[in-house]
Backbone bond lengths (Angstrom), bond angles and torsions (degrees), N, CA, C in turn:
res aa  C-N    CA-C-N  psi(-1)  N-CA   C-N-CA  omega(-1)  CA-C   N-CA-C  phi
1 M - - - 1.566 - - 1.536 106.16 -
2 R 1.267 116.92 138.92 1.423 119.87 171.08 1.591 115.76 -90.87
3 I 1.205 112.80 125.59 1.524 118.26 174.82 1.462 111.94 -124.51
4 A 1.330 109.92 159.48 1.601 118.77 -171.66 1.446 107.45 -124.19
5 F 1.294 117.30 154.09 1.458 122.72 171.89 1.554 110.21 -135.03
6 A 1.308 113.68 126.87 1.500 118.93 172.99 1.650 110.55 -73.72
7 T 1.206 121.08 122.03 1.420 117.55 -174.56 1.552 111.21 -146.02
8 Q 1.226 120.27 149.08 1.458 128.61 169.66 1.491 111.12 -99.37
9 D 1.442 117.84 -41.81 1.331 114.86 -177.23 1.537 116.56 -103.44
10 R 1.261 117.70 4.54 1.555 126.73 172.80 1.510 110.02 74.33
11 T 1.350 119.64 7.27 1.420 121.27 179.11 1.574 111.99 -122.10
12 R 1.302 116.14 -25.53 1.434 119.89 178.74 1.479 114.62 -129.13
13 V 1.348 120.35 154.67 1.513 123.64 163.79 1.543 105.39 -69.03
14 D 1.332 115.93 98.17 1.433 117.82 -177.53 1.580 113.46 -137.08
15 A 1.320 113.80 25.46 1.540 116.36 -173.59 1.568 109.35 -136.77
16 H 1.377 107.39 144.40 1.445 122.22 165.70 1.555 107.89 -59.86
17 F 1.278 121.80 142.52 1.398 119.66 173.97 1.456 117.18 -49.57
18 A 1.445 116.85 -51.62 1.360 119.16 178.66 1.514 121.47 -64.90
19 S 1.344 113.32 -28.75 1.432 115.84 -176.86 1.517 114.60 -101.54
20 A 1.301 114.95 9.95 1.548 119.85 -174.87 1.628 103.58 -75.40
21 R 1.300 109.51 131.09 1.446 117.56 179.73 1.590 112.08 -90.45
22 T 1.367 108.06 -13.33 1.522 116.31 -178.75 1.481 111.28 -146.78
23 F 1.377 113.52 134.70 1.495 121.28 167.10 1.659 104.94 -111.20
24 L 1.287 109.28 123.29 1.462 115.69 168.13 1.407 114.84 -95.57
25 F 1.259 120.86 132.14 1.473 124.61 -176.57 1.483 112.49 -113.01
26 Y 1.324 121.82 129.42 1.389 128.04 -179.67 1.358 116.11 -119.94
27 E 1.265 129.68 151.41 1.433 134.49 174.62 1.505 100.27 -104.06
28 V 1.331 118.95 119.21 1.389 122.01 -173.81 1.597 110.55 -129.85
29 D 1.327 114.95 134.27 1.450 120.80 176.10 1.474 107.68 -139.89
30 P 1.427 118.50 178.26 1.538 114.76 -174.61 1.552 109.32 -66.47
31 D 1.335 118.76 -21.72 1.536 119.95 -169.49 1.473 109.26 -99.25
32 G 1.228 122.18 -5.33 1.462 122.06 -177.70 1.497 115.29 172.63
33 H 1.347 116.21 -177.60 1.451 126.28 171.10 1.481 114.11 -149.56
34 S 1.261 116.37 163.21 1.369 122.76 174.26 1.549 113.92 -155.64
35 L 1.429 115.19 141.34 1.455 118.57 179.32 1.496 108.57 -70.47
36 S 1.271 122.18 128.30 1.508 127.51 -171.07 1.505 106.62 -108.60
37 E 1.357 120.79 -30.45 1.550 125.71 -171.62 1.419 113.43 -175.50
38 A 1.355 108.56 147.58 1.528 114.41 175.55 1.606 101.62 -128.17
39 V 1.298 115.46 133.40 1.455 118.86 -174.88 1.609 101.40 -124.09
40 Q 1.353 109.49 124.91 1.556 114.72 180.00 1.603 105.02 -100.83
41 F 1.319 110.76 146.85 1.457 120.97 171.90 1.514 115.20 -118.16
42 D 1.287 122.17 130.15 1.398 128.06 -174.24 1.521 106.27 -86.23
43 T 1.367 116.28 -40.79 1.485 121.06 -163.94 1.450 100.94 -104.09
44 V 1.347 128.55 106.18 1.379 130.69 175.54 1.489 116.47 -127.83
45 S 1.256 118.69 167.07 1.427 117.23 176.71 1.508 113.12 -88.68
46 G 1.301 119.98 174.21 1.510 124.79 -177.10 1.571 104.68 -65.14
47 E 1.402 110.45 160.80 1.412 116.98 178.66 1.617 113.01 -58.05
48 D 1.294 111.93 -23.88 1.539 115.75 -178.89 1.478 110.48 -81.49
49 G 1.312 119.45 5.53 1.488 125.16 -176.82 1.557 111.96 77.04
50 Q 1.401 117.35 3.83 1.531 113.37 -177.83 1.600 108.56 -80.89
51 H 1.261 117.70 137.51 1.317 124.05 -175.43 1.569 109.32 -97.11
52 A 1.410 115.83 151.51 1.466 115.97 178.69 1.535 108.00 -74.32
53 D 1.298 113.56 161.44 1.468 117.47 179.25 1.411 115.78 -103.19
54 D 1.459 112.90 48.25 1.353 117.47 -176.53 1.566 114.24 -99.22
55 G 1.393 109.93 4.84 1.551 113.73 172.45 1.560 108.83 90.34
56 E 1.288 115.45 -13.62 1.610 119.89 -176.30 1.652 103.31 -80.81
57 D 1.407 110.38 138.95 1.390 122.33 177.23 1.518 105.33 -85.26
58 R 1.167 124.86 92.53 1.517 133.42 178.36 1.567 110.63 -70.02
59 L 1.260 121.50 -18.29 1.276 119.47 -171.42 1.621 112.71 -95.67
60 A 1.364 112.53 -17.15 1.467 121.62 -172.10 1.550 109.85 -60.09
61 A 1.338 115.72 -46.28 1.432 122.74 179.13 1.618 114.29 -61.38
62 K 1.324 107.20 -40.09 1.621 112.13 175.55 1.406 110.84 -65.12
63 I 1.352 118.44 -43.99 1.538 120.24 -173.53 1.630 102.71 -71.50
64 D 1.239 117.20 -42.23 1.481 113.50 179.29 1.478 113.60 -55.13
65 A 1.394 114.92 -42.32 1.483 124.06 -175.11 1.612 109.73 -61.05
66 L 1.366 114.01 -24.05 1.401 119.99 -172.00 1.562 108.44 -84.38
67 A 1.294 118.36 1.70 1.526 117.87 178.79 1.551 112.72 -54.50
68 G 1.368 115.55 130.79 1.344 124.25 -179.10 1.552 112.98 78.65
69 T 1.298 118.70 6.47 1.580 118.13 176.07 1.450 107.02 -96.60
70 A 1.344 108.16 144.98 1.470 119.32 -178.75 1.554 114.26 -91.16
71 L 1.329 111.63 -44.85 1.506 120.74 -179.23 1.432 111.80 -121.84
72 L 1.334 118.91 145.59 1.531 126.39 166.30 1.375 113.25 -125.22
73 F 1.363 117.77 121.69 1.538 120.85 177.92 1.462 107.53 -102.10
74 V 1.327 116.71 123.90 1.426 125.93 179.25 1.568 113.23 -133.84
75 R 1.346 117.61 160.18 1.455 115.60 173.66 1.519 112.67 -84.49
76 A 1.375 117.23 -22.14 1.436 121.12 172.05 1.520 109.17 -160.78
77 I 1.315 114.43 166.56 1.494 118.51 178.20 1.517 104.33 -168.17
78 G 1.315 111.67 129.68 1.500 117.54 -172.67 1.595 102.09 -77.20
79 G 1.466 111.41 164.16 1.462 120.29 -176.01 1.493 111.77 -60.03
80 P 1.357 127.34 -46.12 1.341 126.21 -174.78 1.528 110.08 -69.56
81 A 1.309 117.25 -33.15 1.481 119.64 -177.71 1.581 104.02 -74.13
82 A 1.280 116.25 -42.20 1.565 117.27 -176.62 1.489 108.86 -62.13
83 A 1.407 117.33 -36.93 1.460 118.91 178.22 1.526 108.71 -65.84
84 R 1.226 124.09 -39.16 1.410 126.32 179.88 1.512 105.27 -69.27
85 V 1.247 129.79 -41.39 1.371 125.93 -177.37 1.597 106.56 -70.56
86 V 1.307 120.21 -44.19 1.450 122.07 177.55 1.545 108.09 -55.57
87 R 1.355 118.70 -44.60 1.479 122.37 176.45 1.562 114.52 -55.02
88 A 1.410 111.23 -33.84 1.422 117.85 175.83 1.450 113.81 -75.37
89 R 1.314 123.49 3.88 1.394 136.91 -177.28 1.609 110.80 62.41
90 V 1.257 114.82 45.79 1.465 127.60 173.62 1.507 108.95 -116.02
91 H 1.366 116.21 131.78 1.485 119.06 178.07 1.520 108.07 -94.49
92 P 1.392 117.20 111.30 1.436 116.24 178.98 1.513 109.98 -83.50
93 I 1.361 112.47 143.92 1.440 114.62 -179.42 1.563 106.29 -131.43
94 K 1.332 115.55 118.80 1.488 118.66 179.48 1.466 107.13 -90.32
95 L 1.356 114.40 137.33 1.512 127.57 175.14 1.474 110.20 -95.53
96 A 1.359 117.54 138.32 1.433 120.40 179.01 1.371 113.44 -68.00
97 E 1.347 122.12 -29.48 1.449 126.17 177.45 1.535 115.34 -147.15
98 D 1.287 121.17 164.99 1.422 120.06 177.42 1.442 116.38 -53.02
99 E 1.298 123.57 135.59 1.507 119.12 -172.35 1.603 99.99 -141.57
100 P 1.420 114.76 144.00 1.338 119.00 175.94 1.619 107.03 -70.56
101 I 1.430 106.58 139.83 1.481 115.30 -175.26 1.517 114.70 -58.51
102 P 1.359 116.63 -43.21 1.554 118.32 176.62 1.550 109.76 -58.50
103 Q 1.257 120.77 -37.49 1.551 118.97 176.24 1.496 114.24 -68.09
104 V 1.397 121.51 -33.81 1.424 118.08 171.00 1.471 112.64 -71.07
105 I 1.337 116.75 -33.81 1.506 116.04 178.28 1.541 111.98 -59.78
106 E 1.435 112.32 -44.33 1.402 115.59 -173.33 1.608 108.85 -66.43
107 R 1.364 117.64 -32.40 1.453 116.60 177.21 1.531 112.92 -67.04
108 V 1.373 115.51 -31.59 1.485 115.94 178.12 1.430 104.57 -69.92
109 R 1.458 120.41 -53.19 1.421 118.86 -177.44 1.476 111.91 -49.06
110 A 1.403 118.84 -49.96 1.449 120.16 176.98 1.445 113.24 -53.66
111 M 1.326 124.87 -36.48 1.370 125.85 177.92 1.474 110.26 -65.07
112 L 1.332 113.88 -42.96 1.443 118.35 -177.95 1.537 115.95 -65.40
113 K 1.389 110.19 -31.31 1.538 112.75 179.53 1.480 109.82 -72.64
114 T 1.296 120.76 -25.06 1.498 121.74 -175.72 1.460 111.45 -104.88
115 N 1.382 121.29 -138.10 1.417 123.99 -177.76 1.512 107.26 -101.53
116 P 1.336 116.90 94.06 1.476 117.48 -177.49 1.432 114.73 -55.35
117 P 1.321 117.53 147.82 1.541 119.70 175.16 1.653 108.27 -67.85
118 P 1.293 110.55 160.22 1.516 114.10 -174.86 1.507 112.68 -53.19
119 W 1.351 118.63 -43.81 1.547 117.86 178.11 1.466 110.50 -53.85
120 L 1.342 122.14 -40.03 1.381 120.65 -179.90 1.360 119.49 -80.35
121 R 1.373 117.22 -27.45 1.524 118.71 169.51 1.515 110.51 -64.84
122 R 1.309 117.39 -37.49 1.485 120.53 -178.74 1.663 106.37 -65.64
123 A 1.314 115.86 -45.30 1.370 121.29 -178.08 1.611 109.61 -62.75
124 I 1.408 117.16 -36.70 1.372 118.91 178.29 1.545 110.70 -68.37
125 R 1.321 114.22 -45.99 1.469 120.36 175.10 1.504 113.43 -52.52
126 D 1.275 119.53 -48.60 1.365 128.22 176.49 1.496 113.15 -57.13
127 A 1.332 117.75 -47.44 1.409 127.84 178.79 1.474 113.89 -61.20
128 E 1.385 109.15 -43.42 1.510 115.76 178.23 1.633 113.56 -72.82
129 A 1.297 115.45 -25.77 1.372 116.41 176.56 1.486 119.81 -72.60
130 G 1.388 117.75 -15.11 1.368 126.43 169.90 1.644 112.36 68.22
131 P 1.206 117.78 -151.59 1.535 120.00 -171.19 1.620 107.97 -69.73
132 E 1.254 119.60 -19.64 1.521 115.96 178.66 1.419 112.14 -69.64
133 R 1.387 118.45 -13.20 1.457 115.13 178.89 1.421 121.48 -72.33
134 F 1.479 112.72 -4.34 1.401 124.71 170.04 1.435 117.36 -88.92
135 L 1.356 118.49 -3.62 1.466 120.77 177.85 1.532 113.81 -60.48
136 P 1.198 118.24 126.26 1.625 115.80 -178.86 1.551 113.97 -54.53
137 E 1.395 126.22 -29.62 1.396 123.04 178.06 1.511 110.72 -61.27
138 R 1.246 118.20 -35.68 1.474 122.50 -178.46 1.638 104.75 -55.57
139 F 1.275 117.47 -48.29 1.442 118.38 -172.73 1.591 110.66 -72.36
140 L 1.306 119.05 -26.30 1.435 117.85 176.25 1.506 111.84 -69.00
141 D 1.284 114.92 -29.99 1.506 113.28 -178.43 1.566 112.73 -98.04
142 D 1.342 112.35 -5.18 1.510 112.76 -176.75 1.437 114.18 -76.68
143 E 1.366 116.78 119.53 1.326 123.80 -172.82 1.589 115.61 -106.14
144 D 1.277 116.62 -4.81 1.496 119.48 178.38 1.506 117.16 -95.12
């Protein structure tokens, strides 16, 4: 499963979605994990999540980078941004405080080894479905 972390220092989940300068992407399964990609963003919002009024969609590049990702860990995310992330079929997870990325990965791996909660089972199902999960027919019949 591909998961992403919003980070400023590349070691902790320590960034608001809109102000994150980096997303680190990991492939995670019950038996291990590996860093698969780091994506840098030059145009970000302020640390307080406030966007500049220059008319530029600063979130589009971030949402595009999340393609194929099941989970996104952030310190904070605004309602409209969260809605866009969910529409991209990514489950955003806000952490209450800065946390080391390896610690979060280990929690995810532990959940994968046991009986994952419903939100994680759905993320796993969507991740395993691959690109066909975006077919419109799937949503017409989706009742969960």
